[in-house]
C-alpha positions, -999 to +999 in steps of 0.1 A: -253+011-518-217+004-507-211-008-543-221+026-556-197+043-533-169+021-548-180+032-583-178+068-572-144+062-557-133+046-590-145+075-610-127+099-587-096+079-591-098+082-629-103+120-626-074+122-602-051+102-626-061+124-656-056+156-637-022+144-624-011+135-660-023+169-671+000+186-645-028+199-623-014+185-591-037+205-567-069+192-583-055+157-585-047+157-547-083+168-541-096+139-561-072+114-545-086+125-512-122+121-525-112+086-537-100+076-502-131+091-486-156+072-508-136+040-507-134+041-469-171+048-466-179+019-489-165-006-463-182+008-432-214-012-435-237+017-427-275+016-433-287+028-467-303+058-450-270+068-436-253+064-469-279+087-485-275+113-457-237+113-461-241+117-499-266+145-495-244+164-471-214+159-495-235+173-524-246+204-503-211+211-493-199+208-529-226+230-544-221+257-517-184+258-522-187+257-560-211+286-560-188+306-536-158+299-558-176+309-590-191+341-577-164+354-554-131+339-566-132+338-604-127+369-624-155+369-649-144+399-670-131+378-699-099+381-718-082+415-717-070+433-749-033+440-750 
């Protein structure tokens, strides 16, 4: 299980680098933070059950915040005619 957390950290690092090169600094900082989080967790030698609990909590927080952002923060009216 720690190896999978290192894989997730590597994927987050790739996304952070691509968003940084695409001039989206805010999103790249979020993914650099996720990279540090997953890399630190991978070296903690927790039980497999604890790794799964942490991952499930991470996914719940992500989905709730994503749904909140989509429904309440994004204007879904489409492009406006000028």
